[in-house]
N, C-alpha and C positions, 0 to 999 in steps of 0.2 A: 870146423863141424861144426852150421847148427842148431839147436834141439827146435822142433814146431812151438816150447811152451818163449821162444824168443821173440814169434813173430803175433803173437796174443799178448793183454795187458796184465798188470802186474794179479790182475782178477781170474784171466783166464774169458776173459770177452774180450770181444774188436775196442778199438778203441774210438774215440769219437769219428777220428777222421772219416770215416767208412762211412758212422749214421747214416738211415739216406740213401743208403745205391741196388735193394730192391728196390727203391722209387721209382730208384731218377732209372736202375734197368728197362722197368715194366712199364715205364715212363715212353720209354722210350721202343717197345715192343709193340704196346698195343696197336697202337693204331697200324701196327701189319696186320694182324693179328685181326682186324674189323674189318682186313682190306681185303681179309684169305676166307672170312666169311660172308663178310658179300657177292663174293666171287663163285663160292663154293650155293651158296640161295641162289644166287641166278641159272648157274648150270640145271641143277634138280628141275627149278620151273622149266626154261628151257624142253627140258629133259619131259619131264608127262602134260607139253604145251606140241610137241610131239604127238606125245601116244593118244589125244585128246585126237588129234590127226585125223588116228590112227583109224580110230576108234568109231569118229561121225565118219570115215570115210569108207567101213567096212558097212554100218547102216546106215547109208544112205544106199550101196552094190546091193542090198540084200534088199531092200521095199523096190531100188524100181525090177531088182530081177524076176522077188514075187509081182512084179504089175500093181504095182501101188503108187505110180504117177511119177515125171518130175520133183510134183512143186513137194508133194508130199517129202522128197526124198531132200529136197535141197532143205528147209526146214529139220529136220530134223538132223542132217549135220550141226547148221547156223548154229544150230541148242548143245550140240555135246560137243563144237571144237572154239583152241581158245576167239573171243571172241575178234570183230572183223576179218575172220578169216573167207575168202574164195570160197565157195564148190565147185567143180565145169560137171559137168555127165558127158560121158561117151560114150550112146550103144552100137554100137553095132554089130554088126552080123547077130551072131546065140551071145552076146556079150557083152556086158554096158561095164568101164574104166569112169570108178568117182573117184577123182580131186581135191582134195581139202589144200587146199595152202593157207600160215600167218603169216602175217612180218612182228617180232616184240621187241618191245622197246623197252628197257629196264628206268624204271622211275628215279633218276639220274638227270637234275636237269638241262649241266652242259654234254656231258660224255652220253647222255641218253644215245640222240643219232646218231652217234656214230660206231654204238657198239648194237645197233638193233644183230634182230636175228632171222633169219629167212628156214621158218620150219614146216614143212609139207607131209602126205603123206596120197598111191594111190589104194583105189582098191575096184580090185576086176573082182564082178561073175558072170554067170553064162545062168540065161535071161531064159527062168519055165512055162517049163508051158503053150500055151498060147500064143504067146506075149513077146518069141522067139521069132525076130524078120524074117524075110524070106533075101 
């Protein structure tokens, strides 16, 4: 039976062969941790862009429903949505539906276009007052 002391050096410490092991292990794991951190940051950015599209669609639908006009609604939606977003307004009967879509490309030179993510949202509102078309 070997004792724990047999694995350690004469003074109860590890030998010179073990020096730098933590550094080597950290150097091996660090790139993986950086990739995981970047992936999590990208997922958060996509989630934020999705919420911005939803907010933009909701605000634009509310403006058109109140009778403020499609131009004002597109201006507000474009200001709230992620950059490069497209806004479409469909007014049918007594309701208006606004769709806001955008494509997010990560800021990675080589893989950026391959990792493009589409985000978007719809919002529908009932037309108010005398703005209802028959």
